[in-house]
N, C-alpha and C positions, 0 to 999 in steps of 0.2 A: 504493500500500500504506500509506504513512505517513498519507496523507489519510484513508483508511478507518479506521485505528486512532484518529486524532485525533477523527473524527466519532463513533466508538463511545464513546470516553471522555467526549466532550462530552454525548452523549445520556444516558449513565449518570449523570453528575453532575447533569444537569437533572432526571432522574427521581428521584434521591435527594433533591434540594432540594425538589421538589414533595411527595415523601412526607413529608419532615420538616415542611414547612409544614402539610401536612394533619394530621399527628399533633399538632402544636402547637395547631392550631385545634380539634381534637377535645378536647384537654385543657382548653382555655379553656372550651369549652361545658360540659365536665364540672365544672369549677371553679365556673362560674356556677350550675349545678344544685346543687352543694354549698352554696353561699351561700343559695340559696332554701330548702334543707332544713335550714339551720342547722348544717351539718356543718363546724365550724371546722377540725378536724384535716385533713380532705381539702382544704379551701380553702387552708390554710397550706402544705401540701405542694406543691400545684399552683403557688402563687405563687412558691415558691422555684425550681421548675423553669422557670417562664416569666418570670423577672425581666427578660429582654431582649426579650420579645415586645412588639409594638406596642401590644397591649391590656393590658399589665401594669398600667398605672394603674387599670384597672377592678378588678383583683384586689385591689390595695391599698385601693381605695375600699370594696370589699365587706368586706374584713377590718376596716377601721376602723368601718364602719357596724354590723357585728355587735356591737361593744362600745362604741358611741358613748357610752352612759351612764357608762361607767367611764373613758373616755378623758380625758386632761387637755387643757386648752386649748392647751398647747404642742404636743401631738401633732396635734390637729386643724389648728392653724395651720401646723404643719410640712408636712402633706400639701398644704394650700392653697398654701403658698409654693413647694413643689417642683413643683407643677402650675399655677403662676400663669397666670391668663388663660384657663384651659381651661374647657370645659363642666363637667367633673367637679369642678373646684375650686369653682365656683359652686354646683353641685348639693350638694356636701358642706356648704358653708356654709349653704345653705337648710335642709338636714336638721338641722344643728346648731342653727340658730336656732329651729326648731320645738321641738326638745327643750328649749332654754333657756327658751322661752316657757312650755312646759308646767311646767317647774320653777320658773318665776317668778324666774329669775336676770336681773333687768332691767338691771343695770349692764353685765354682759358682753354681753347682747343688744344694748344701745344702742351698744356699741363696734363690734360686727360688722355690724349691720343696714345702716348706710350703705355698707358695702363690697360689699354684694350687688349683682351686676350685673342678673341677671334677677329683679327684685324686684316682679313683678306678682302674686304669690301672695296670694290673698284671706285665707288663714289668717294668713300672716305680717304682712300689713298690719293685721290686728286685734290681733295680739300687739304690734305696734309702737305702736298706740294705747294699749294697756294700759301698756306701758313708759313712754310719754310722760306718762300720767296720774300715774305715781309721782313725777315731778318737776314736776308742775303746769304742763306746757307749754301755752301759749295755742294755741287753734285745734283742740285735740283734740276737743272736743264738736261743733265745726262739722263736722269730718270724720266724726265718728260719726253726725251727723244725715244726711249724704249717704248713708251706708251704710244707715241706718234707713229712709230714704225711697226705697228701691230697689224694693220689692215682690218681691224675690228672696230665696232662702235665704241667710242669713248664716252665716259660719263660727261654730262654737261659741265660738271665741276672742273674738268680738265681744260675747258676752252680758254679760261683766263691764262693758264700756264702756257698754252700754245701761242696765244697772242703775245705774251711777254717774250717768248722765245723768238718769235718773228721780229718783234721790235728791236730785240737785242742782236739781231743778225744770226741767231743760232739755228733758225729754220730758213733754208733758202729754197729757191724754186725747184731745184733738183730733189730736195727732201719731200716737197709736195708731190712731185711725180712718183717718188718711191712709194709714198702712202697710197696714191691712186692705183699704182700697179698691184700692190699687195692686196688692196681691197677688191680689185677686179679679179685677181687670181682666186680669191675666196668666194666670189659671186656677190660681194657686198656692194652692190651698185649705189645704194644710198650713201654709204660711207665715202665712196669715190666722188659722188656729186658734192658732198659737204666739203671734202678736201679741196675740190676744184675752186671753191670760193677764195682760197688763199693763193691762187695763181695770179700772175700779172693780168691786167685787164685784157690784153691782146690775146691771151690764151684761154680765157674762161669760156668764151662762146663755143669753142671747138668741141667741148665735151657735152653739149646739150643733147646730143643724139645717143648718149650712152645707154639709156633705157631701151631705146629702139634696137640698138645693136644687141643688147642682152636678149631681147625677145626674138629677134630674127636676124642673126648674124649673116646668113646667106644673102638676104635682101640687101643689106648694107654693102656687102662685098660686090654685089651685082651692080649697084648704082652709085655707091658713095665713096669708092676707094680710088678715084681717078687722080685726085690731087693729094699727094702725100708729102709735100714739102715741109709743112708745119708739124711741130711736135704733137699737138692735139690730134691731128688727122692720122699721124702714124700710130699713136697709142691706141686710137679707136680701131684702126685696121688690125693691129696685132691682137687686140682683144677679140675682135670678130673672128680671126683665124682660129685662135685656140678655143673660143666659145663653140665654134662649129665643130672642132675636133672632139668635143665631148660626146657628140652623137654620131658624127660622120668623119672619121679620121681621114679617109682617102679623098673625100670632097674637099676637106680643109687643105690637103696637100695640093690639090689642083689649083685652088685659089692662091695658095702661098707661092707656088712656082711662078705664077703670073706676075707677082708684085715684089718678091723678096729682094730683088736686086736694087730696089729703091731704099733699102734699109741698110743701116750700118752693120758691120760684122757683129758688134755687141748685141744689137737688136735682133739680128738673125739667130744668134745662139740662144737668146732669151726665148724667142718664139719656138724654136725647135724643142727646148726643154719643156715648155708648157704643152706643146702638142704631144710630146713623148709621154708625159704623165697621163694625159687623157687617153691616148692610145693604149697604154699599159692597163688602165682600168677597164678598157673595152676588150682586153686580151687580144689585141691586134699584134701579130708578130713583128710588125714594122716598128714597134715602140723602141726596141733596142738600137736599131739603126738611127732613129731620131735622137735617142740619148747620146749616141756618138757624135751626131751633128752638133749637139748642144755644147760639146767640148767642156771648157772650164767655167761655163756660166754658173753663177751661184744658184743653188737649188734649195728649196724649202724642205721640210721634213717629209711631206707627202711625196714629193718628187723622188727623194732619196729612197724611201721605202718601196715605191713602185718600180724603180729601176731594178731593185733586187728581186721583187716579185716577178717582173717580166723575165729575168734571167732564170728564176726557179721554174717557170712554166716550161722552158725548153731545156732545163737541167744543164745550163751552162755554168758549171761550178766556179770557173775562173772569174766570170763576170759577177757571180754571187759574191765571191770574196772581195773583188775590187769595189763592188757597190757598197758592201758593208764597211770596208776600209775608208770610204769617202764620207761616212757618217761622222758627226761629232761624237766624242767619247761618251757623252751621256746617252745618246741613242744606241751606240754599240753595246752598252752595258745592259740594255733591255733583254729580257729572256728570249724573245723571238729571234733577235739577231745573234745572240750568243749561240743559240741552238743551231741556226742555219749556218753560221760560220763554222761550227764544229762539223756539221755534215759536209760542208765544202772542203774542209781540211782532210776529212776521211776520204773523200772522193778522189783527192789528188795524192793519197798515200801517206799523209802526215797524221797517222793515228795517234801518236804520242801527244802532239799539240791539241788534237781534237779531244782526247780524253781529259786533258788538263782543264778544258772548258766544261765538258760534260759532267765531271765529277761533282763540282760544287753546285751546278745547276740542278743536278738530279736530287738534291736535298730539298728542293722547293716543291711544295705540294700543289702543283698546278699543271696545266696542259704541257708546257715545255719541260717542266721538271719530270713529268712522267715519261715523255718521249726520250729525254736524256737518259733516264735510268734504264730504259729498254735498249738504247744504243750501247750502253755499257754491258748489256747481257743479263741484267737482273729483271725480276718480275715485280711489277708494281703491286704493293700491298698497303693496306691501311696500317699506319703505325699503331702499336698497342697504346692504349690510354696510359699516358705517363703521369697523370695527376688526377686525383678525384677529390674535389673540395669537400671539406667537412661541413656539418650542419652549422657549426659556429661561424665558419667563413661565409657561408651563404647568408646567415643571419646578419653578419656585419655589412654585407652588401645591401641587404634589405633595409637596413637602418639609415642608409645614406639618403638625405632628404631629396636630392635630385632624382634618385632611383624611385623613391616613393611617389614623387610627382609624376614621373614617367609612367609608372604602373597605373596611377589614378587616371591620367589622361588616356591611356590605352583602354582602360575599362570604360571610359566615356566615348570611345571611338574617335578620339581626337588624335589621329595617328601622326599627323605632321609634327605637332608640338611634342607628342610623346617620344617620337624618334629623336627630335632635337635634344630633349632633356636627357635621354638615354646616352646619346652619343657624347654629349658634353660631360656627363658624369663618369663615363668609362674611358675618356680620351687618354688618360695617363696611367691606365691600369697595367700591371704586369700580367704574366700568363696565368698565375694562380687566381688573381682577382677576375680576369676575363672569363675563366672557366666557371668560377662561382657565379658570376653575373649571368652567363649563358644558361647555367642550370636553373637559376631563378626565373629567367625569361621563359624557359621551357615549362617550368611548373605553372606558370601563369598562361600557358598556351599561346605565348607570343613567339611563335617559331621563327619568324623572319629575323627578330632581334637575337634569338638564340644562335641562329646560323651565323649571322654577320659578326656577332661578338666572338664566338668560338673560332671563326675564320682568322682572327687577328693574332692568335697566339704564335709565338716564334719558336719556342723550344719544347713546350709541353702542350700536348694536344689531346682532344677527345673527339674522335671522328663520329661518334654517335650523336654528338651535339651539332657537328658541322653538317651531317647528312642524316637528318631525322626521316622517319618513314611512317607518317600518320596514315590512317585509313587503309592499313595494309590488307585486310580481308577483302575490302571492296576493290582495291587495286589489283590484287591477285586474280580476282574473279574476272575482271575486264581484260586483264592481260592474257588470261587463258582463252577467253571468248574470241579475242582478236589475234591470238597467237603472236603476242608482242613480248619483247624483253622487258620484264618488270623494272630492271635497273635503269633501262633507257627512259622509261616513262617517268620514273622518279627523278632522273637526271634532268629531264626537260621541265618538269614542274618546279623543281628547285630553282631553275634559272628563270622560268616564266613569272612565278608569283611568290616564291619563298613560302608556299603553302598558305598564303593569305586568301581565305575563302571569298571575300568580297573585293579582291584586288581589281582595280580598273585602270587600264592604261590611258595615256593621253589621247590615243586614237579610238578608244571605246571598247577594247578587248576586256573580257570579264572572266572572273573566277580563277580557280586553281590553274586551269590549262589555258587561260587567256584567249577565249574564243571571241572572234569578231561577230557582231550581230548578224551580218549577212551569211557568215560561215555557219553559225548556229542554226539559222533558218534553213539553210541548204541541207545541213545534216538531218534536221528534224524531218524534212521532206523525204530525204533518201531512206530514213529509217521508218517511214510511214507513220510518224507521230501526228496524231490529230490534236487540235486545240493547243498547239504550241504557243507559249508566252515567253517573251524575252527574259522575264524575271526568273524563269526556271533555270537559266544558265548558271546562276549563282548557287544553286543547290548542289551539294557535293556529289551526290549520286549522278545527277544529270550531267554535270560538268565533266566528270571523269568518263561517263558513258560516251558523251559526244566527242570529247577530246581524244579518247583512244580509238574511236571509230575513224576520226579524221586522220589520226596518226597512221592507222592501218592503210587508209586511202593513199596518203602521200608516199608511204613505203611501197605500196603496190605500183603506183604510177612512176616510181623511180627504180624499178628493177630490184627492189628489195635492198637498196643501198642506204644504210642509216644516215650517212653524212648528207646525201642529197635530200633525204626525207626531212632531216632536221633543218636544213637550209630552206626547204620548201615550206615547212611549218612556220618559219619566221618571215620569209620574204616572198613566198609564192612559188608554185611549181615551175612556171615557165622561166623564171629567173634562174632557179637552181640548175635547170637543164641548159640554159643559155651560157652559163659560166663554165660548162664542160669544155674540154679541148677537142681538137680533131682526133687526137690519139689518147690512149689511156693515160691517166695521171695518178700518181700516188695520192692517197686521200689527204695526207698532211699538206701536200703542195696545193691541191685543189682548195683546201680550207684556207690556207695562207693567202691565196690570191682571190678570195671572195671580195668583190669591189666595195660592198657596204661594210663599213666599220662595225656597225651594230651586229649585223648578221655573222660576220667573221668571228667576233668575240663570242657570240651566242653559240655557234656551232662548236667552237673549241671548248667552251665551258660545259655544254650539255654532254659532249662525248667524254670529257674528263670526269664529270659527275657520274656518268654511267659506270665507269670503271670502278670508282670508289664505292658506289652502291652495290655493284656485283660482289665486290670483296666483302662488304658488310653483310650481305645476305648469304655468304658462304658458298657462292657459286664458283664453278670452275673459272679460273682467272683467264680472261681473254686480253692479251696485250692491247694497249690503246692503239698502237699502230695497226694491229689486225682489225680492231673495231673500225678504224678509219678506212681500211681496205683500199681498193683501187677503184677509181672512177673511170668507167668505160668511156670511150670516145663518143662523139656526137653521132646520132643517127637521125633518120627522118621522122621518127615517132614523136608526136606531140599531142598528149591527151587534151590539151587545152583547145585543140582544133575541133573536137567532137562536142557539139552542144549538149548532147545527152549526158556526157561525162564531165562537163565543165565544172570546175571547182570555183567558188567565189574568190579564191586566192590567185586564180589565173589573172595575170596582168595584161593590159593591152599590148 
């Protein structure tokens, strides 16, 4: 009897506590809404009621932000001191610094700016240059030049710096043309137009046609490239040539042959380099010849990488090695180019030098590390767990206020803020703390944070945290139904959504397997599903059912080749087939030469993930290089030509 009464009261107290927590959470969301609507009265009232809530610092931050222009430095500094070391304190300091920069209160700005921890904000760095100009700091113009010569959009706060550099004679007409070229190379036409305003009056008008050239370079070359004496006309013609080479390399060559004698040797080498880059991305064999024509013209990182990839496509290892040698040291140290340099050295018989590169690279737990280990003759396996955090260590992590705020925000489905709090709180963790934090995230069913946190360890690892396998029974059932490799499915989902059930991409893909609306509708029709609703795609069962069905489809339409199927899942079947060569290609080389940076990294990570998952599941180990296989040469078959079989991922 007594036991029953005790249990009743315990359950009653538990229910009341949950109801109170739910009410407080609802009030926090209401207060945040009040902040967004500028309702200071409602926000202040909620802040008083929630002064002991774990997210109370957010309400104080909102209150201060609403009146930041009127707030005294002591008030702002008071909040920062009360929340010292927190994400919110640093965020408020950044907000305050932007306001100080706008108000040109440079003395106060220079006092606070060095105290900012997350100080990679482009606008703030420009304000910092303005502030330093006021006290004539050396090196300001040098830093301003680096921003100028980026070819990307600059914060408006940098404009006064650029104007001061021009007035001081630090930015000359040739520097303006350099920025215009860099912007046009990147396709940033608006940046080029803005930079053109700094040209001498006689040259400004010549660039008025730049948007038309970008839209239809061939038309410009047909009618607008007759007079090429002036700098603006020549720059536009060069832009038109390599813009056309993006889609039609040989047509660009025809036009270039007609006019190139009107250009200086330096200009000709520059155009050859740009044409070569675009031809290489189109997998046109002419690319390497054009790179040779470019000679010693300076090349950007994209050009340097695609010169190597073009050589890989034809397995010209000497050109692979010379292309890597031409890269800056920082680029050469990247895993991709260390691996391919080692392969190149092995191909010319220098096995000792190759192994000296492969040995340290093989210790890295990633795509190139796995391939390096296999080159050394070893079998890739998941390292045994080298550290298991204690309950006390997990409790210590849970007691960190930033972690508590992150978990509270996650519970409220405020993922963006939750992720920022988590990243801030874990940014200086060692391996043991990272694993304890990853375990805590896993216990709270925050799998994407568990994965990302465990991924950061350097010496001690737990691959069960890096590669979780939720919904295993369901996954195995659909893997059997569609005769798919379970490890491959998990590898794909880990890359697609990190197992976030309601994940939604910027282009509208949804759920664990990130299905586009048109794809989901097409799958429902193929499966004979009646009364399909788009909301069903976020249901785990439906999402895995649809995703595995589509994965089987892209596998079948790519001759059972997982690399092609993975690329198809991300970029569309017709693209994956278009990227094939006339002859068979090693899977690793095909993957390295995928033109889309996102898809290239996606395929590498999915295939790498699959190897680790297979190991975790205790399956027979299939070397990564074997998983990548061989990509057969092109043939006439194209499933996208058949309307009855057409996938929504088939691109025009």
